C-alpha positions in Angstrom: -8.7 -9.0 16.2 -7.0 -9.2 12.8 -7.3 -5.5 12.3 -5.4 -4.9 15.5 -2.6 -7.1 14.4 -2.3 -5.3 11.1 -2.3 -1.9 12.8 0.3 -3.1 15.3 2.5 -4.4 12.5 2.2 -1.1 10.6 3.1 0.8 13.8 6.1 -1.4 14.4 7.3 -1.0 10.8 6.9 2.8 11.1 9.0 2.8 14.3 11.7 0.7 12.6 11.6 3.0 9.6 12.2 6.0 11.9 15.2 4.3 13.5 16.7 3.3 10.1 16.3 6.9 8.8 18.1 8.1 12.0 20.9 5.7 11.2 21.3 7.5 7.8 19.7 5.0 5.4 18.1 6.4 2.4 14.3 6.5 2.1 14.5 3.9 -0.7 16.5 1.5 1.5 14.1 2.0 4.4 11.1 1.3 2.2 12.6 -1.9 0.9 13.6 -3.1 4.4 10.2 -2.3 6.1 8.0 -3.0 3.1 6.3 0.3 3.7 5.4 2.5 0.7 8.1 5.0 -0.3 5.7 7.9 0.2 5.2 7.0 3.9 9.0 6.8 4.4 9.4 10.2 2.7 6.7 11.7 5.0 8.5 10.3 8.0 11.8 11.7 6.8 10.2 15.2 6.2 8.4 15.3 9.5 11.6 14.3 11.3 13.5 17.2 9.6 10.9 19.6 10.8 11.2 18.4 14.4 15.0 19.1 14.4 14.5 22.6 13.0 12.5 23.7 16.0 
């Protein structure tokens, strides 16, 4: 049960990070706000840019 909570929190933080990036916040600001590692935020940012190029 605890594993599900952790996974759900991570998913919620990831969704929040995507919204903050869409609002124009820097990867560093998003990492600080969501407490996710900067590398994950940068990966989200890069994958988002690829989606918009299609």
